[in-house]
C-alpha positions as CSV (number, residue, x, y, z in Angstrom):
1,M,3.5,5.1,-16.2
2,N,6.8,5.0,-18.3
3,Y,8.3,8.6,-16.5
4,I,8.2,6.2,-13.0
5,D,11.1,3.8,-11.9
6,L,9.6,1.4,-9.9
7,E,12.0,-0.8,-7.5
8,S,10.8,-3.6,-4.9
9,E,12.7,-5.0,-2.0
10,R,11.7,-8.0,0.3
11,G,11.3,-7.3,4.1
12,P,13.8,-8.9,6.4
13,D,11.1,-11.4,7.4
14,G,9.9,-12.2,3.9
15,D,6.6,-11.6,4.9
16,R,6.2,-8.1,2.8
17,Y,8.0,-5.6,0.2
18,Q,8.9,-2.0,0.0
19,M,8.1,-0.4,-2.9
20,T,9.8,3.0,-4.3
21,L,8.6,4.9,-6.8
22,T,11.1,7.6,-8.4
23,L,10.3,10.1,-11.2
24,M,12.6,9.8,-14.0
25,P,13.4,13.5,-14.7
26,E,14.8,13.4,-18.2
27,K,10.8,11.7,-19.1
28,V,8.6,14.1,-16.6
29,R,6.7,16.9,-18.2
30,P,5.2,19.5,-16.0
31,G,1.5,19.2,-15.0
32,K,-0.9,17.1,-13.1
33,V,-0.5,13.4,-12.5
34,E,-3.2,11.3,-12.0
35,R,-2.3,7.2,-12.4
36,T,-2.7,3.9,-10.4
37,A,0.0,1.7,-9.7
38,T,-1.6,-1.9,-10.0
39,I,0.3,-4.7,-7.9
40,K,-0.5,-8.1,-8.3
41,T,-0.6,-10.3,-5.5
42,N,-0.4,-14.0,-4.2
43,D,-3.2,-13.5,-1.7
44,R,-6.6,-15.2,-2.8
45,E,-8.5,-12.6,-0.8
46,F,-6.7,-9.7,-2.5
47,P,-5.2,-10.6,-5.8
48,T,-4.7,-7.2,-6.9
49,L,-4.1,-3.6,-5.1
50,S,-4.4,-0.5,-6.8
51,V,-2.7,2.4,-5.3
52,P,-3.7,5.8,-6.7
53,V,-0.4,7.9,-7.5
54,T,-1.4,11.8,-7.7
55,G,0.5,14.9,-7.8
56,Y,1.5,17.7,-9.7
57,I,5.1,18.2,-11.5
58,L,6.3,21.8,-11.2
59,D,8.0,23.5,-14.1
């Protein structure tokens, strides 16, 4: 997703992260968005998480 800026920050207890996805206005085009953000983890039971990112960019 080359039009999304992704930032992550570790939680205060160090056991989780908060992620912020921000659209980059200079790169976004109007229309439907249907993508998936894939996150690799260190959890053996869940080595990857797939989070759907959907919506519409209005003109």
